[in-house]
C-alpha positions in Angstrom: 0.4 24.5 -29.3 2.4 23.4 -26.2 1.4 20.4 -24.1 1.2 20.9 -20.3 0.9 18.4 -17.6 -1.1 19.4 -14.5 -0.4 17.6 -11.3 -0.4 18.0 -7.5 1.5 15.9 -5.1 1.0 15.3 -1.4 2.6 13.0 1.1 0.4 10.8 3.2 1.1 8.8 6.4 -1.4 6.1 7.5 -3.9 7.3 4.9 -3.9 10.9 6.2 -2.4 13.9 4.4 0.8 15.0 6.0 2.1 17.6 3.5 0.9 19.2 0.3 1.6 22.5 -1.4 -0.9 24.4 0.7 0.4 23.1 4.0 4.0 23.8 3.0 3.0 27.4 2.1 1.4 27.7 5.6 4.5 26.3 7.3 6.7 28.7 5.4 4.5 31.6 6.4 4.7 30.5 10.0 8.5 30.4 9.7 8.5 33.9 8.2 6.1 35.5 10.7 6.6 33.5 13.9 2.8 33.5 14.2 0.0 31.3 13.1 -2.5 34.1 12.9 -0.2 36.3 10.8 0.6 33.3 8.5 -3.1 32.6 8.1 -3.8 36.3 7.3 -1.0 36.4 4.7 -2.5 33.4 3.0 -6.1 34.6 3.1 -7.3 31.8 5.3 -9.1 31.9 8.7 -7.2 31.3 11.8 -9.4 28.2 12.5 -8.6 26.7 9.2 -4.9 27.3 9.7 -5.0 25.9 13.2 -6.9 22.8 11.9 -4.3 22.2 9.2 -1.3 22.5 11.6 -3.0 20.3 14.2 -3.5 17.7 11.5 0.1 17.9 10.4 1.4 17.7 14.0 -0.9 14.7 14.8 0.1 12.8 11.6 3.9 13.4 11.8 6.3 11.3 13.7 7.2 14.2 15.9 5.9 17.9 16.2 6.3 20.1 13.2 5.1 23.4 14.7 5.4 24.4 18.4 3.1 27.2 19.6 3.1 29.3 22.7 0.1 31.0 24.3 -0.1 34.7 24.3 0.8 36.7 27.3 2.8 39.7 28.2 5.3 39.0 25.4 2.6 37.6 23.1 2.3 34.1 21.7 3.8 32.7 18.7 4.5 29.6 16.6 7.7 28.2 15.2 8.8 25.3 13.2 10.8 22.5 14.8 14.0 21.3 13.1 12.0 18.2 12.0 9.4 20.5 10.5 12.0 22.4 8.6 13.5 19.2 7.3 10.0 18.0 6.1 9.7 21.2 4.1 13.1 20.8 2.5 12.3 17.2 1.6 8.8 18.0 0.2 10.2 20.8 -1.9 12.9 18.6 -3.3 10.4 15.8 -4.1 8.1 18.4 -5.7 10.8 19.9 -7.9 12.1 16.5 -9.0 8.5 15.4 -9.8 8.0 18.6 -12.0 11.4 18.1 -13.7 10.4 14.5 -14.5 6.9 15.5 -15.8 8.4 18.3 -18.0 10.7 15.8 -19.6 7.9 13.2 -20.1 5.6 15.7 -21.8 8.3 16.2 -24.5 7.7 12.7 -25.7 4.1 13.5 -26.8 3.8 13.8 -30.6 3.2 17.3 -31.9 0.7 17.9 -34.6 1.2 20.8 -37.0 -1.9 22.4 -38.3 -1.7 24.4 -41.5 -2.0 28.1 -41.0 -4.5 30.1 -43.1 
């Protein structure tokens, strides 16, 4: 039997969630598709939910994370700002370091061997 640690991290600012795994997935999908609606569709969430999440991130962050343009002849779109990209890199590094630490800590738990029949 192997022990597992289950955990989720998120970053808050002024008691509001700025980033977590779900928001980072959404930001990465926006970066990939250049569109909030396409990103939402890829992640199986409604456009309204995606827009609400991005609006919350933009309002909580020190500066804009996603810039959007309204549709028109060339269509609308969304793109990450350099600040937004740097937040993703920082979150992913923190998350990876957290998991590496937890994986090391779980090794300190005692193992119990049960006799096999």
